[in-house]
C-alpha positions, 0 to 999 in steps of 0.5 A: 311057631305059635306066640304065647300071649298074655292079656292084661285087661282081658274083659275090657274093650281091647282085651275082648277084641284081642281074644277075637283075633286070637280065636281067628288064628288058632295056628298062630297064637295061644293064650297063656294068661288072662287078667281082669279087675272086677268082671269075674263072670266074664273072666271065668267065661273067657278062661273056660273057652280059651284054657289059659295056663293062669288068670289073675282077678285084681279084686281079691274079694272075688278070688273064691268065685274065680277059683272054684270055677276054674281050678277043676279045669287045671287053670291056676287062679291068683288075685291082687294087683301085685299078682298081675305084676308078677304073672307077666314073668312066666317063662312061657309068655312071649308077648304081653298085651298091655290093655289095662286102663290108666296108671295101672298098666305101668308096673306090670309092663316094667316087670314084663320088660325086665323079663325080656317079653315083648310088649303089645302096647295099648295102655298109652298111659305107661309111656305118658307117666314114665316114657323115659324109663320104659324106653330105656328098659326096653333097649336094655332088655332087647324088648320090642314095644309094638303099638296097638293104638291105631294111630301109633300102629299106623306110624309104625307101619309107615316106618317099615323099611324106612329105619334109616330115613329121617322123620321130618314130621308125623301127623297124628289124626283125631276124629275130633270126638262127638262135640267137634262142632259144638260151641264153647258155651254148649260144652258147659252142659254136655252129659256123660251120655252124650260124651260117651257116644263116640262117632266112630269107635267102640271103646271103654268109658275112660278112653271114650271121654278122653277122646271127647276132651281130646286128652286122648290125643294129648296122651298119644302125642306124649306116647309118640314122642317116646315110641318114635324118638321125636321132638315135640315139634315133629308132632302135628295133630290133625282132626279127621272126622272119618277116621280112615287115615289113622296117621301119617309120616312125612319124610326129609324129602317131603314124601308123605306115607299114610296108613288107611283102613276102617276104624277097627282095633282088631287090625292093629292088635293082629299086626302087633301079635303077628309082626313082622308077618301080615296074617290074612284076616276076614275083617271088612275091607275098606273101599275108597268109593264108600268114602269119596270125601276125606277132610282134615282140619286143625284142632280147636285148642281154645275149646279143647284145651286138654291137648295144649295141656298135654304139649305143655306137660311134654315140653316141661318133661320130668314128672309133669306128664305123670301129674297130668295123667293122674289128674285126668284119671280123677277128673274123668272119673268124677265126670262119669260119676256126675260130680264135675262138668265137661269143662270142669275135667280141664280145670281140675287138670290144670290146677293140679299141674300148677300145684303138685311138686315138680321133679326134673329127673324122676326115678320109679319111686318118684313116679309112684309118689307123684301119682299118689300126690297128684291124685290126692290133690286132684280129689281134694278139688272135687 
């Protein structure tokens, strides 16, 4: 039977690649819902091609434009952030792809889980901000959280057939970003244009900057803790510039299983959509002979302190990862707007983590209040 899919964030990097996956497997997947924030033109184009049941444009000012284009084609059109959280409740949806950027993915994901929808999770911030709450809800509602991040998908694949075998450690691989070989002094003057040139992956601006600062890996560390029920001491980050080994698992007997492949996000998207099956694809194939040398090294946390901040936030627990994430979103936007330097991103995050109110056992209302408080304080530092 076809799986009916809702894509939250269809005009972004993950969303557009997910549509390629759906387009190449018309017998396996159908599109139920598309959402976008501001890119109304692309949303309309996507909807006219895939004919979903409904679309949502978050920017309410663009509702009329989208509605006039799609209503004649019997496609329902809604607007506003609240509508994105509500649209996931449609009974016909089987899987929700959460590919919204940042904190905005949290409430739609929670609503989808409460309605029993499986989650293909590309929005790592959902688990960073409220991992304890989200994973408890998933168990309560018998919902699968299927990771779409290449690293977490790799771990998920390595664990297939190993569910009764204890994990000793996981290895999260990182490319090291575009500034891996730069000295600390050089980082003071790097530009956003340089930071946006990732050596291996084609991603959205926010994730690309996070990769350059290693915050992306820090967010993935926290996500991995919740996805795989790990102690932080079981998570090790390894810099692997070629991005061929997507991550690995070490078991109690010392054996290590790794998942390898070319850096292409369509593969983990397809795996999440089709799980537990593996569908055939025409994606480019990896050849060992094209990569005769794979290298690995320790991350330099003296230069890239964001990774250390993420481990600190995870160790502290409570709402600290939420504080860190909110500050990072403000800092990255400020860097992209050229209001703060590259190293200033870390300084802003650290000061926010030191200042904003800490709550050991937050509720969903606490997370929402923390997000607002942290954003306001971080913004005041600019």
